[in-house]
Structures are given as structure tokens and as C-alpha cells.
LOVO-553749 format. One record per residue (C-alpha): residue in three letters; x, y, z; residue number from 1. Coordinates in Angstrom, 3 decimals, padded with zeros to 6 digits. Layout:
N
+------+----------+----------+----------+-----+
! type !       xx !       yy !       zz ! seq !
+------+----------+----------+----------+-----+
!  ALA !        X !        Y !        Z ! NUM !
...
+------+----------+----------+----------+-----+
end
This chain:
424
+------+----------+----------+----------+-----+
! type !       xx !       yy !       zz ! seq !
+------+----------+----------+----------+-----+
!  MET !  137.782 !  113.048 !  115.119 !   1 !
!  ARG !  134.394 !  112.679 !  115.719 !   2 !
!  HIS !  132.374 !  115.996 !  115.032 !   3 !
!  GLU !  128.703 !  116.735 !  116.159 !   4 !
!  ILE !  126.063 !  119.076 !  115.268 !   5 !
!  ASP !  126.185 !  122.397 !  117.433 !   6 !
!  ARG !  122.807 !  122.753 !  119.007 !   7 !
!  GLU !  123.209 !  126.275 !  119.225 !   8 !
!  LYS !  124.352 !  127.845 !  116.171 !   9 !
!  PHE !  121.095 !  127.111 !  114.598 !  10 !
!  GLY !  118.813 !  128.803 !  116.334 !  11 !
!  ALA !  115.481 !  127.032 !  117.630 !  12 !
!  MET !  115.503 !  124.613 !  115.205 !  13 !
!  GLY !  119.068 !  123.442 !  115.770 !  14 !
!  PRO !  117.801 !  120.927 !  118.602 !  15 !
!  VAL !  115.320 !  119.742 !  116.497 !  16 !
!  MET !  117.662 !  118.738 !  113.814 !  17 !
!  ALA !  120.081 !  117.808 !  116.289 !  18 !
!  ASP !  117.778 !  115.048 !  117.360 !  19 !
!  ALA !  116.358 !  113.995 !  114.053 !  20 !
!  VAL !  119.526 !  112.885 !  113.321 !  21 !
!  SER !  120.295 !  111.249 !  116.279 !  22 !
!  GLN !  117.765 !  108.667 !  115.761 !  23 !
!  CYS !  118.168 !  107.175 !  112.767 !  24 !
!  VAL !  120.691 !  103.947 !  112.448 !  25 !
!  HIS !  120.593 !  104.129 !  109.097 !  26 !
!  CYS !  119.144 !  100.428 !  109.111 !  27 !
!  GLY !  117.784 !  101.140 !  105.428 !  28 !
!  PHE !  113.808 !  099.556 !  105.836 !  29 !
!  CYS !  113.479 !  103.366 !  104.268 !  30 !
!  LEU !  114.889 !  102.537 !  101.190 !  31 !
!  SER !  111.826 !  101.066 !  099.323 !  32 !
!  ALA !  109.554 !  103.413 !  100.178 !  33 !
!  CYS !  111.732 !  106.111 !  099.090 !  34 !
!  PRO !  110.436 !  107.165 !  095.204 !  35 !
!  THR !  114.045 !  108.694 !  094.281 !  36 !
!  TYR !  115.960 !  106.304 !  095.411 !  37 !
!  GLN !  113.947 !  103.464 !  093.167 !  38 !
!  GLU !  114.419 !  106.159 !  090.655 !  39 !
!  LEU !  118.214 !  107.126 !  090.845 !  40 !
!  GLY !  119.573 !  104.391 !  092.453 !  41 !
!  ARG !  122.270 !  106.131 !  095.096 !  42 !
!  GLU !  122.364 !  105.526 !  098.478 !  43 !
!  THR !  122.779 !  109.465 !  098.692 !  44 !
!  ASP !  119.261 !  109.493 !  097.192 !  45 !
!  SER !  117.813 !  108.004 !  099.930 !  46 !
!  PRO !  116.547 !  109.124 !  102.999 !  47 !
!  ARG !  119.643 !  107.418 !  104.828 !  48 !
!  GLY !  122.034 !  108.591 !  102.680 !  49 !
!  ARG !  120.531 !  112.176 !  102.567 !  50 !
!  ILE !  120.329 !  112.458 !  106.683 !  51 !
!  ILE !  124.289 !  111.520 !  106.381 !  52 !
!  LEU !  124.792 !  114.511 !  104.231 !  53 !
!  MET !  122.834 !  117.116 !  106.646 !  54 !
!  LYS !  123.975 !  115.888 !  109.441 !  55 !
!  GLU !  127.844 !  117.039 !  107.697 !  56 !
!  VAL !  126.642 !  119.788 !  106.324 !  57 !
!  LEU !  125.248 !  121.216 !  109.774 !  58 !
!  GLU !  128.677 !  119.684 !  111.308 !  59 !
!  GLY !  130.461 !  121.654 !  108.455 !  60 !
!  THR !  132.895 !  119.061 !  107.541 !  61 !
!  VAL !  130.713 !  118.767 !  104.063 !  62 !
!  PRO !  130.023 !  121.239 !  101.846 !  63 !
!  LEU !  126.645 !  122.392 !  101.012 !  64 !
!  GLU !  127.409 !  123.154 !  096.970 !  65 !
!  SER !  128.148 !  119.078 !  097.413 !  66 !
!  ALA !  125.468 !  117.904 !  099.360 !  67 !
!  SER !  122.285 !  120.326 !  097.470 !  68 !
!  PRO !  121.847 !  117.929 !  094.487 !  69 !
!  HIS !  120.383 !  115.374 !  096.469 !  70 !
!  LEU !  118.516 !  117.121 !  098.897 !  71 !
!  ASP !  117.086 !  118.985 !  096.416 !  72 !
!  ALA !  115.410 !  116.167 !  094.434 !  73 !
!  CYS !  113.831 !  114.968 !  097.708 !  74 !
!  LEU !  110.352 !  115.149 !  097.389 !  75 !
!  GLY !  109.329 !  115.657 !  101.091 !  76 !
!  CYS !  107.140 !  112.550 !  100.642 !  77 !
!  LEU !  107.903 !  111.573 !  104.168 !  78 !
!  GLY !  107.722 !  108.036 !  102.819 !  79 !
!  CYS !  110.411 !  106.741 !  104.625 !  80 !
!  VAL !  108.461 !  108.139 !  108.110 !  81 !
!  PRO !  106.395 !  105.366 !  108.177 !  82 !
!  ALA !  108.599 !  102.692 !  107.034 !  83 !
!  CYS !  111.222 !  103.570 !  109.636 !  84 !
!  PRO !  111.407 !  101.384 !  113.049 !  85 !
!  SER !  112.925 !  103.993 !  114.502 !  86 !
!  GLU !  110.769 !  106.580 !  113.585 !  87 !
!  VAL !  112.646 !  109.139 !  112.966 !  88 !
!  PRO !  110.677 !  112.396 !  112.196 !  89 !
!  TYR !  111.939 !  113.324 !  108.470 !  90 !
!  GLY !  109.622 !  116.085 !  108.015 !  91 !
!  ASP !  111.753 !  117.689 !  111.205 !  92 !
!  LEU !  115.140 !  117.610 !  109.282 !  93 !
!  ILE !  114.451 !  118.258 !  105.554 !  94 !
!  SER !  112.078 !  121.382 !  105.824 !  95 !
!  PRO !  114.219 !  123.090 !  108.831 !  96 !
!  PHE !  117.744 !  122.568 !  106.777 !  97 !
!  ARG !  116.451 !  124.302 !  103.721 !  98 !
!  ALA !  115.682 !  126.925 !  105.318 !  99 !
!  LEU !  119.023 !  127.506 !  107.301 ! 100 !
!  HIS !  120.753 !  127.257 !  103.801 ! 101 !
!  GLU !  118.313 !  128.252 !  101.279 ! 102 !
!  LYS !  119.972 !  131.594 !  100.819 ! 103 !
!  GLN !  123.330 !  130.190 !  100.965 ! 104 !
!  LYS !  122.716 !  127.154 !  098.044 ! 105 !
!  PRO !  123.990 !  127.625 !  094.631 ! 106 !
!  LYS !  121.758 !  128.594 !  092.129 ! 107 !
!  THR !  121.353 !  128.786 !  087.992 ! 108 !
!  LEU !  119.760 !  131.851 !  086.553 ! 109 !
!  GLY !  116.931 !  129.279 !  085.389 ! 110 !
!  ASP !  116.398 !  127.877 !  089.586 ! 111 !
!  ARG !  116.010 !  131.498 !  090.711 ! 112 !
!  LEU !  113.372 !  132.591 !  087.895 ! 113 !
!  LYS !  111.191 !  129.049 !  088.427 ! 114 !
!  ARG !  111.006 !  130.032 !  092.852 ! 115 !
!  GLN !  110.353 !  133.423 !  092.154 ! 116 !
!  LEU !  107.829 !  132.570 !  089.998 ! 117 !
!  ALA !  105.979 !  130.035 !  091.295 ! 118 !
!  GLN !  106.111 !  131.756 !  095.073 ! 119 !
!  SER !  104.464 !  134.292 !  093.768 ! 120 !
!  THR !  101.824 !  133.236 !  092.026 ! 121 !
!  LEU !  100.811 !  129.628 !  093.224 ! 122 !
!  PRO !  100.080 !  131.417 !  096.881 ! 123 !
!  TYR !  098.091 !  133.896 !  095.425 ! 124 !
!  PRO !  094.797 !  133.130 !  094.158 ! 125 !
!  THR !  094.418 !  135.554 !  091.910 ! 126 !
!  ARG !  097.617 !  136.166 !  090.604 ! 127 !
!  PHE !  097.787 !  132.330 !  089.831 ! 128 !
!  ARG !  094.798 !  133.008 !  087.495 ! 129 !
!  MET !  095.822 !  135.776 !  085.980 ! 130 !
!  ALA !  099.268 !  134.161 !  085.513 ! 131 !
!  ALA !  097.568 !  130.556 !  084.060 ! 132 !
!  MET !  095.149 !  132.682 !  081.722 ! 133 !
!  SER !  097.790 !  134.382 !  080.571 ! 134 !
!  GLY !  099.979 !  131.449 !  079.922 ! 135 !
!  LYS !  097.686 !  129.533 !  078.355 ! 136 !
!  LEU !  098.552 !  132.697 !  075.365 ! 137 !
!  VAL !  101.260 !  132.176 !  075.258 ! 138 !
!  LYS !  101.445 !  128.662 !  075.055 ! 139 !
!  PRO !  101.796 !  127.860 !  071.115 ! 140 !
!  LEU !  105.053 !  129.607 !  071.784 ! 141 !
!  ALA !  106.525 !  127.678 !  074.102 ! 142 !
!  ARG !  109.300 !  126.214 !  072.091 ! 143 !
!  PHE !  110.503 !  129.530 !  072.284 ! 144 !
!  LEU !  110.843 !  130.245 !  075.986 ! 145 !
!  PRO !  113.466 !  129.490 !  078.710 ! 146 !
!  GLN !  113.094 !  125.775 !  080.274 ! 147 !
!  PRO !  111.778 !  127.132 !  083.371 ! 148 !
!  LEU !  109.020 !  128.739 !  081.557 ! 149 !
!  ARG !  108.495 !  125.691 !  079.153 ! 150 !
!  VAL !  107.845 !  123.344 !  082.238 ! 151 !
!  MET !  105.776 !  125.503 !  084.698 ! 152 !
!  LEU !  103.557 !  126.196 !  080.927 ! 153 !
!  ASP !  103.513 !  122.230 !  080.722 ! 154 !
!  MET !  101.349 !  121.868 !  084.250 ! 155 !
!  LEU !  098.650 !  124.184 !  083.312 ! 156 !
!  PRO !  095.488 !  122.349 !  082.465 ! 157 !
!  SER !  093.862 !  122.633 !  079.050 ! 158 !
!  ARG !  090.872 !  124.480 !  080.356 ! 159 !
!  LEU !  090.420 !  126.586 !  083.780 ! 160 !
!  PRO !  087.076 !  126.559 !  085.629 ! 161 !
!  ARG !  085.290 !  129.216 !  086.425 ! 162 !
!  ARG !  085.678 !  131.456 !  089.499 ! 163 !
!  GLN !  083.972 !  130.491 !  092.256 ! 164 !
!  ARG !  083.899 !  133.022 !  095.207 ! 165 !
!  LEU !  082.572 !  131.668 !  098.831 ! 166 !
!  ALA !  080.352 !  132.928 !  100.771 ! 167 !
!  GLU !  081.501 !  133.476 !  104.368 ! 168 !
!  THR !  079.098 !  131.362 !  105.615 ! 169 !
!  TYR !  077.562 !  128.096 !  104.751 ! 170 !
!  PRO !  074.208 !  126.521 !  107.192 ! 171 !
!  ALA !  074.023 !  123.316 !  107.810 ! 172 !
!  LYS !  070.506 !  121.631 !  105.643 ! 173 !
!  THR !  069.726 !  119.486 !  108.878 ! 174 !
!  ASN !  069.550 !  119.618 !  112.607 ! 175 !
!  ARG !  073.102 !  121.551 !  113.099 ! 176 !
!  ARG !  075.289 !  119.331 !  115.275 ! 177 !
!  GLY !  078.285 !  120.808 !  114.439 ! 178 !
!  ARG !  080.811 !  124.209 !  113.259 ! 179 !
!  VAL !  083.675 !  123.976 !  111.489 ! 180 !
!  ALA !  085.655 !  126.478 !  109.726 ! 181 !
!  LEU !  087.601 !  125.857 !  106.180 ! 182 !
!  LEU !  090.544 !  126.780 !  104.546 ! 183 !
!  ALA !  089.707 !  127.037 !  101.389 ! 184 !
!  GLY !  093.065 !  126.811 !  099.684 ! 185 !
!  CYS !  095.139 !  129.022 !  097.357 ! 186 !
!  ALA !  095.977 !  126.848 !  093.987 ! 187 !
!  GLN !  092.392 !  124.584 !  094.570 ! 188 !
!  GLN !  090.886 !  128.092 !  093.862 ! 189 !
!  VAL !  091.616 !  128.504 !  090.593 ! 190 !
!  LEU !  092.510 !  124.532 !  089.167 ! 191 !
!  ALA !  088.949 !  122.893 !  091.092 ! 192 !
!  PRO !  086.755 !  125.123 !  092.832 ! 193 !
!  ASP !  084.426 !  122.881 !  092.706 ! 194 !
!  ILE !  086.199 !  120.867 !  095.868 ! 195 !
!  ASN !  085.268 !  123.853 !  098.306 ! 196 !
!  LEU !  081.810 !  123.392 !  096.747 ! 197 !
!  ALA !  081.625 !  119.795 !  097.548 ! 198 !
!  THR !  082.670 !  119.720 !  101.141 ! 199 !
!  ILE !  080.455 !  122.340 !  101.666 ! 200 !
!  GLU !  077.872 !  119.985 !  100.949 ! 201 !
!  VAL !  078.866 !  117.141 !  102.301 ! 202 !
!  LEU !  079.343 !  118.445 !  105.897 ! 203 !
!  ASN !  076.170 !  120.833 !  105.679 ! 204 !
!  ARG !  073.810 !  117.835 !  104.790 ! 205 !
!  ASN !  075.370 !  115.688 !  107.768 ! 206 !
!  GLY !  074.437 !  118.844 !  110.256 ! 207 !
!  ILE !  077.456 !  120.929 !  109.752 ! 208 !
!  GLU !  077.734 !  124.684 !  109.868 ! 209 !
!  VAL !  080.744 !  125.649 !  107.634 ! 210 !
!  VAL !  082.288 !  129.226 !  108.055 ! 211 !
!  VAL !  084.505 !  130.100 !  104.849 ! 212 !
!  PRO !  086.847 !  132.624 !  107.486 ! 213 !
!  LYS !  087.638 !  136.326 !  104.996 ! 214 !
!  GLY !  091.320 !  137.138 !  105.135 ! 215 !
!  GLN !  092.797 !  133.597 !  105.120 ! 216 !
!  GLY !  095.600 !  133.129 !  102.647 ! 217 !
!  CYS !  097.931 !  129.739 !  101.704 ! 218 !
!  CYS !  098.867 !  127.981 !  104.809 ! 219 !
!  GLY !  102.231 !  128.409 !  103.738 ! 220 !
!  ALA !  103.442 !  124.810 !  103.392 ! 221 !
!  LEU !  104.901 !  125.810 !  100.001 ! 222 !
!  SER !  106.994 !  128.408 !  100.997 ! 223 !
!  TRP !  108.237 !  126.092 !  103.836 ! 224 !
!  HIS !  109.039 !  123.356 !  102.025 ! 225 !
!  VAL !  111.762 !  124.629 !  099.825 ! 226 !
!  GLY !  113.076 !  126.734 !  102.172 ! 227 !
!  ASN !  111.620 !  130.642 !  102.496 ! 228 !
!  LEU !  110.991 !  130.380 !  105.893 ! 229 !
!  SER !  110.194 !  133.966 !  106.418 ! 230 !
!  ALA !  106.986 !  134.171 !  103.721 ! 231 !
!  ALA !  105.863 !  130.724 !  105.254 ! 232 !
!  ARG !  106.075 !  132.613 !  109.255 ! 233 !
!  GLN !  104.166 !  135.623 !  107.580 ! 234 !
!  MET !  101.526 !  133.479 !  105.884 ! 235 !
!  ALA !  101.076 !  131.145 !  109.083 ! 236 !
!  ILE !  100.884 !  134.516 !  111.557 ! 237 !
!  LYS !  098.468 !  135.515 !  108.778 ! 238 !
!  ASN !  096.288 !  132.537 !  109.551 ! 239 !
!  LEU !  097.216 !  132.201 !  113.079 ! 240 !
!  ALA !  094.674 !  135.477 !  113.373 ! 241 !
!  VAL !  092.130 !  134.787 !  110.759 ! 242 !
!  PHE !  091.008 !  131.260 !  112.390 ! 243 !
!  ASP !  091.128 !  132.121 !  116.032 ! 244 !
!  MET !  087.569 !  131.678 !  116.246 ! 245 !
!  GLU !  084.991 !  129.346 !  118.654 ! 246 !
!  VAL !  084.373 !  126.398 !  115.737 ! 247 !
!  ASP !  085.208 !  122.260 !  116.183 ! 248 !
!  ALA !  087.339 !  122.031 !  113.976 ! 249 !
!  VAL !  089.210 !  123.738 !  111.193 ! 250 !
!  VAL !  089.184 !  121.067 !  108.370 ! 251 !
!  THR !  091.283 !  121.146 !  105.486 ! 252 !
!  ASN !  090.898 !  119.237 !  101.624 ! 253 !
!  ALA !  094.253 !  119.741 !  100.690 ! 254 !
!  ALA !  096.663 !  117.564 !  102.427 ! 255 !
!  GLY !  099.432 !  119.235 !  101.904 ! 256 !
!  CYS !  097.454 !  122.308 !  103.469 ! 257 !
!  GLY !  096.739 !  119.949 !  105.852 ! 258 !
!  SER !  099.859 !  119.486 !  106.937 ! 259 !
!  GLY !  101.370 !  122.827 !  106.997 ! 260 !
!  ILE !  099.136 !  123.592 !  108.894 ! 261 !
!  HIS !  100.683 !  120.505 !  111.684 ! 262 !
!  GLU !  103.730 !  122.375 !  110.540 ! 263 !
!  TYR !  102.831 !  126.047 !  112.402 ! 264 !
!  PRO !  104.541 !  124.855 !  115.851 ! 265 !
!  LEU !  107.720 !  123.877 !  113.977 ! 266 !
!  ILE !  107.729 !  126.993 !  111.294 ! 267 !
!  LEU !  107.265 !  129.140 !  114.559 ! 268 !
!  LYS !  109.731 !  127.317 !  116.858 ! 269 !
!  GLY !  110.829 !  130.344 !  119.245 ! 270 !
!  THR !  108.888 !  132.864 !  118.258 ! 271 !
!  GLU !  105.962 !  134.946 !  120.346 ! 272 !
!  HIS !  103.623 !  132.567 !  118.238 ! 273 !
!  GLU !  104.589 !  128.999 !  118.915 ! 274 !
!  SER !  101.847 !  128.281 !  121.525 ! 275 !
!  ALA !  099.159 !  129.745 !  118.961 ! 276 !
!  ALA !  100.087 !  127.531 !  116.345 ! 277 !
!  ARG !  100.506 !  124.614 !  118.768 ! 278 !
!  ARG !  096.617 !  125.191 !  119.690 ! 279 !
!  LEU !  095.639 !  125.983 !  115.707 ! 280 !
!  ALA !  097.588 !  122.744 !  114.382 ! 281 !
!  LYS !  095.341 !  120.595 !  117.363 ! 282 !
!  GLN !  092.207 !  122.268 !  116.241 ! 283 !
!  THR !  093.424 !  120.837 !  112.480 ! 284 !
!  MET !  092.314 !  117.945 !  110.925 ! 285 !
!  ASP !  091.365 !  116.578 !  107.227 ! 286 !
!  VAL !  087.670 !  116.528 !  105.989 ! 287 !
!  SER !  087.828 !  112.611 !  106.011 ! 288 !
!  VAL !  089.070 !  112.532 !  109.776 ! 289 !
!  TYR !  085.880 !  114.775 !  110.990 ! 290 !
!  LEU !  083.278 !  113.884 !  108.794 ! 291 !
!  ALA !  084.333 !  110.109 !  109.946 ! 292 !
!  SER !  084.502 !  110.955 !  113.988 ! 293 !
!  LEU !  080.832 !  112.120 !  113.639 ! 294 !
!  ASP !  078.405 !  109.597 !  114.847 ! 295 !
!  SER !  076.672 !  108.694 !  111.933 ! 296 !
!  LEU !  076.343 !  110.132 !  108.774 ! 297 !
!  GLU !  073.307 !  110.976 !  106.480 ! 298 !
!  PRO !  072.469 !  107.601 !  104.187 ! 299 !
!  ILE !  073.540 !  107.993 !  100.773 ! 300 !
!  PRO !  070.846 !  106.403 !  097.795 ! 301 !
!  LYS !  071.744 !  103.775 !  096.021 ! 302 !
!  PRO !  073.033 !  104.878 !  093.135 ! 303 !
!  ARG !  071.876 !  103.250 !  089.530 ! 304 !
!  SER !  074.726 !  100.985 !  088.788 ! 305 !
!  VAL !  078.030 !  099.314 !  090.373 ! 306 !
!  LYS !  080.955 !  102.149 !  090.228 ! 307 !
!  THR !  084.540 !  100.524 !  091.009 ! 308 !
!  ILE !  086.734 !  103.587 !  092.459 ! 309 !
!  ALA !  090.767 !  103.444 !  092.693 ! 310 !
!  TYR !  092.008 !  105.031 !  095.856 ! 311 !
!  HIS !  095.139 !  107.245 !  095.858 ! 312 !
!  ASP !  097.237 !  107.926 !  099.297 ! 313 !
!  ALA !  098.460 !  111.689 !  098.871 ! 314 !
!  CYS !  101.241 !  111.291 !  101.184 ! 315 !
!  HIS !  101.035 !  114.454 !  102.928 ! 316 !
!  LEU !  097.721 !  112.786 !  104.343 ! 317 !
!  ALA !  098.805 !  109.298 !  104.706 ! 318 !
!  ASN !  102.003 !  109.980 !  105.594 ! 319 !
!  ALA !  102.554 !  113.334 !  107.349 ! 320 !
!  GLN !  099.218 !  112.967 !  109.056 ! 321 !
!  GLY !  098.914 !  109.548 !  108.993 ! 322 !
!  VAL !  094.919 !  109.935 !  107.066 ! 323 !
!  ARG !  094.743 !  106.454 !  105.551 ! 324 !
!  PHE !  091.492 !  104.835 !  106.913 ! 325 !
!  GLN !  089.183 !  107.721 !  107.116 ! 326 !
!  PRO !  088.915 !  108.510 !  103.476 ! 327 !
!  ARG !  088.060 !  104.529 !  102.531 ! 328 !
!  GLU !  085.443 !  104.236 !  105.284 ! 329 !
!  LEU !  083.477 !  107.129 !  104.049 ! 330 !
!  LEU !  083.746 !  106.055 !  100.103 ! 331 !
!  ASP !  082.867 !  102.398 !  101.584 ! 332 !
!  LYS !  079.620 !  104.357 !  102.918 ! 333 !
!  ILE !  078.571 !  104.457 !  099.497 ! 334 !
!  PRO !  076.494 !  101.815 !  098.326 ! 335 !
!  GLY !  077.304 !  100.119 !  094.890 ! 336 !
!  VAL !  080.643 !  100.726 !  095.486 ! 337 !
!  ASN !  083.579 !  098.668 !  094.581 ! 338 !
!  LEU !  086.680 !  100.179 !  096.312 ! 339 !
!  VAL !  090.176 !  098.881 !  094.947 ! 340 !
!  GLU !  093.674 !  100.018 !  096.034 ! 341 !
!  VAL !  096.558 !  101.102 !  093.787 ! 342 !
!  ALA !  099.633 !  099.377 !  093.637 ! 343 !
!  ASP !  102.751 !  100.832 !  094.262 ! 344 !
!  GLY !  100.340 !  103.005 !  096.829 ! 345 !
!  HIS !  102.758 !  103.883 !  099.181 ! 346 !
!  LEU !  104.929 !  105.588 !  096.551 ! 347 !
!  CYS !  104.607 !  109.085 !  095.632 ! 348 !
!  CYS !  103.457 !  110.554 !  092.331 ! 349 !
!  GLY !  105.315 !  113.195 !  092.035 ! 350 !
!  SER !  103.940 !  116.805 !  092.537 ! 351 !
!  ALA !  104.969 !  116.973 !  095.946 ! 352 !
!  GLY !  104.415 !  120.829 !  096.059 ! 353 !
!  THR !  106.225 !  122.546 !  093.398 ! 354 !
!  TYR !  108.323 !  119.863 !  092.554 ! 355 !
!  ASN !  107.113 !  118.898 !  089.378 ! 356 !
!  ILE !  108.935 !  122.513 !  088.383 ! 357 !
!  ASP !  111.027 !  122.103 !  090.024 ! 358 !
!  GLN !  112.561 !  118.238 !  088.798 ! 359 !
!  PRO !  109.932 !  117.842 !  086.247 ! 360 !
!  GLU !  112.317 !  114.931 !  084.893 ! 361 !
!  ILE !  111.832 !  112.623 !  088.428 ! 362 !
!  ALA !  108.332 !  113.835 !  088.444 ! 363 !
!  THR !  107.250 !  113.376 !  084.969 ! 364 !
!  SER !  108.675 !  109.295 !  085.810 ! 365 !
!  LEU !  106.613 !  108.895 !  088.813 ! 366 !
!  GLY !  103.720 !  110.727 !  087.091 ! 367 !
!  LYS !  103.393 !  107.935 !  084.367 ! 368 !
!  GLN !  104.120 !  104.832 !  086.799 ! 369 !
!  LYS !  101.261 !  106.323 !  089.213 ! 370 !
!  ALA !  098.941 !  106.729 !  085.794 ! 371 !
!  MET !  099.677 !  103.541 !  084.743 ! 372 !
!  HIS !  099.377 !  101.721 !  088.465 ! 373 !
!  VAL !  096.065 !  103.656 !  088.234 ! 374 !
!  ASP !  094.676 !  102.420 !  084.742 ! 375 !
!  GLU !  095.545 !  099.278 !  085.549 ! 376 !
!  THR !  092.825 !  099.193 !  088.813 ! 377 !
!  GLY !  090.067 !  099.015 !  085.697 ! 378 !
!  ALA !  088.462 !  101.993 !  087.907 ! 379 !
!  SER !  086.438 !  104.375 !  086.349 ! 380 !
!  VAL !  087.269 !  106.761 !  089.083 ! 381 !
!  VAL !  090.152 !  107.521 !  090.530 ! 382 !
!  ALA !  089.552 !  109.653 !  094.378 ! 383 !
!  MET !  091.893 !  111.141 !  096.200 ! 384 !
!  GLY !  092.409 !  113.711 !  098.845 ! 385 !
!  ASN !  095.313 !  116.520 !  097.416 ! 386 !
!  ILE !  094.462 !  118.569 !  094.383 ! 387 !
!  GLY !  098.602 !  118.453 !  094.103 ! 388 !
!  CYS !  097.893 !  114.303 !  093.483 ! 389 !
!  MET !  094.929 !  115.722 !  091.022 ! 390 !
!  ALA !  096.781 !  117.905 !  088.828 ! 391 !
!  GLN !  099.532 !  115.250 !  088.382 ! 392 !
!  ILE !  097.554 !  112.059 !  087.918 ! 393 !
!  GLU !  094.838 !  113.817 !  085.948 ! 394 !
!  LYS !  097.942 !  115.034 !  083.486 ! 395 !
!  HIS !  099.829 !  111.985 !  082.752 ! 396 !
!  LEU !  096.348 !  109.642 !  082.465 ! 397 !
!  GLY !  095.594 !  111.932 !  079.942 ! 398 !
!  GLU !  098.538 !  111.757 !  077.795 ! 399 !
!  ARG !  098.102 !  107.546 !  078.246 ! 400 !
!  GLY !  094.286 !  108.324 !  076.759 ! 401 !
!  SER !  093.301 !  106.834 !  079.852 ! 402 !
!  LEU !  089.588 !  107.125 !  080.932 ! 403 !
!  VAL !  089.966 !  107.097 !  084.968 ! 404 !
!  LYS !  088.510 !  110.367 !  085.690 ! 405 !
!  VAL !  089.846 !  111.686 !  088.718 ! 406 !
!  ARG !  087.691 !  113.037 !  091.332 ! 407 !
!  HIS !  088.302 !  114.472 !  095.291 ! 408 !
!  THR !  086.739 !  111.709 !  098.231 ! 409 !
!  MET !  085.155 !  114.725 !  098.742 ! 410 !
!  GLN !  083.167 !  115.386 !  095.154 ! 411 !
!  VAL !  082.653 !  111.675 !  094.647 ! 412 !
!  LEU !  080.912 !  111.791 !  098.348 ! 413 !
!  ARG !  078.839 !  114.909 !  097.191 ! 414 !
!  ASP !  077.932 !  113.338 !  093.701 ! 415 !
!  ALA !  076.940 !  110.188 !  094.888 ! 416 !
!  TYR !  074.249 !  112.357 !  097.880 ! 417 !
!  CYS !  073.064 !  114.090 !  094.828 ! 418 !
!  GLN !  072.613 !  110.994 !  092.509 ! 419 !
!  THR !  074.937 !  112.805 !  089.766 ! 420 !
!  GLU !  077.104 !  110.465 !  087.704 ! 421 !
!  MET !  080.293 !  109.954 !  089.484 ! 422 !
!  THR !  082.579 !  109.854 !  086.398 ! 423 !
!  SER !  080.875 !  112.857 !  084.785 ! 424 !
+------+----------+----------+----------+-----+
end
């Protein structure tokens, strides 16, 4: 007997999921692009295998508890999307599916504790900073704590940077030729606030006024990608109001955040906010895309020595937003830079939002492999466009004793403009 997904049963997202399922022809091109399939080697842990599982759960022929372990192991990296000849929008399936079934999914006490801690701290910079500072104090006692807490403590940096309070407006340093609003991010403001300062400096040097709207918050991606639809919607609606202003673009400097805003039309599908969500998604772009779109950039002085820089493709920049050549184009504008690629660059580093907390074993394996490939490039710096990737790769490079410095693309550009030693 042939079963089909009831498009009406699952609300506004039902047709979206049904369409995504119907596009998959199970050809297998996704297998080599899927990090968890490479790690686990099981068909049920491949994109096409997970599509079949989601289809069967939605049709009611397979119980959720049987499918959950395989669906939970998905990074959501969307590496399968550019590899798919049928252009299956896998992101339109996995996140809505998680949102529909999160409450029914069986969870241990440890799972609930991890999820609650992550959801109540990471999206809120002040809370996250307080939690991180408290975590540093109890790190020596980590071996006595429950495993979920040990995993979270292990992800904290050894030293937190000083807090940076951003002004509301940063005027252009040359003749003004544009005005943008900056999404400042949440965890990034705690772990690496210099990324925002570098972004603002590069934009200002190129005649762009930067507005940092007050009242903005987390984009909602951390909640959306683990199925917390109500929290994601609240955050999205808040940002819709905050960024309702006259600017040329809303720019992001974290791949996960940019991808999150581009998913607002799906997050808010079927609500009164859907049209506003589409407008903001259309207006939002990664800062590298905005800079690359300018007619010309301020020339960068020639550095004192040649630098070999590796570039790492953040999944939610390359796969979700299709942004690959613009960051490389910007880095190529730095005189004396030898830009090199990272082997198996299409595979995720294992960060993927809260994945390294939810699935630490797989995340650690992927992080070690990525750090090894970065080290093998011989570069002194590895550039990228996502704070999650930066934290993950820096951690595993450090464990290898590597001297490669992890920098955001905007930090590399800012340092080149200011003639600051790139490896500092």
C-alpha cells in the first residue's frame, strides 16, 4: 500500500516538507558530501536515508523513536544541497521536521539539561558571558560533573576577551557611498567581539556608514535548527521590527546568522509576518558579498612579508547561502598573499550550531580532521566567516600544537589595511 504525506496535517510547513521529499530520487550523489555518512557509514545516516526516514515518520509508518537517533546525528550542514542534481532543498525538510516533532522526541535527563542550558545562555550575550565566567571557575571540578556539563565546559575558551560595547552609528571614513545595518550576533559578541570591530573598520574605510540597531537579538538560528520553533519565531519577529529601517543592506559576519535570517520566511510561514520576513531575508547578505559588490575598494598597502592564508568554507556560508568566491576575492586583493585551499574543504568542521554539545564524539572526530587538513596547508593563517567554525577549529588546532592562527576574513582585511601583523 502506497502512503503519502498529508499536506494539510502539518500546517503551513506541510506542503514545504512534502515537496522536498518528493524531489529526492535517491541517486546517492549526496553520500560523498555528507560528513556523518563518512563517519558512520550507515545508509540511515546519509541525506537520502534521512529523507526516507522523515517521509515514513510523516506518513505514520515508522515511529519517531526509531528515526530520532539518525536524524539527531545530522549536522544540518547542507553539504548535500550543492551535491544534489535534483536540487532537493534539504534545509526545508530537516529543520521543519525537528520543529514539528521536538516535543514528542524521547529525551534523557542529560539531553534535556544540555538543551535547556544551551537555549537559555548562548543566544543572550550577557547571560552567556556570565555562564562562561562561572564555567571557568568550576572547570577544575569538571570530572565530578555530569557528562553534558563537562562537554559544555570543554568548549569554553581559556580566556574571554574584554567586553566591547558597540556604538549605534559608525560614520564612513571617506566620502560616504553606502549605509548598512550590522547584525552583531550573540555568542560572537562574547567569544570574539573584535570581529564586529574589524567588520565596521573595513566598511568605514570603504565609505560605508554602519548602523548597529539597538534592541536587536539572536537571529534565532540556534533555536530553529534544534526544533525550538516558538523561540525562533519570537527572535525573528523582534529582529523584523528592529531592522525595519532605510539602509542599503543588512550585513552579517557570521554564516549561521546570515543563513538564519534567510530562513525567516520558512520560520514565519503562515503567519502575519511572512511578507516582512521575505523583505528582510532579501535585504540581508554576508558582509563579504556586500563588499565584493562595491565598484572598487580602498587599495590595501603591501605587507612587509608574504603570507600564506588558507580559506575555510563555513557550511552555512557556502552551502546555505552559496557564498564561496566573494571571501576569496577579497583576500586575493591583499598584496603579497598566497591563498590556498583546505583539503576536503566541502566537509563540515563539526561545529554546526550546538552540534558539538549535542553530538560530541562525531563533532570531535570532524574537528580533528579539519584541523589536520588546515595544518597540512602550510599556512600561517586560516580565514573563515563563522564564529562557530572559528571556535571549533581553533580548539582542535590547539590540541595538535599547531601554530596556524584562526582569523575571521574581516579581521584579516582589517589587519592588512592597518598594517598589523596578520598572525597576531
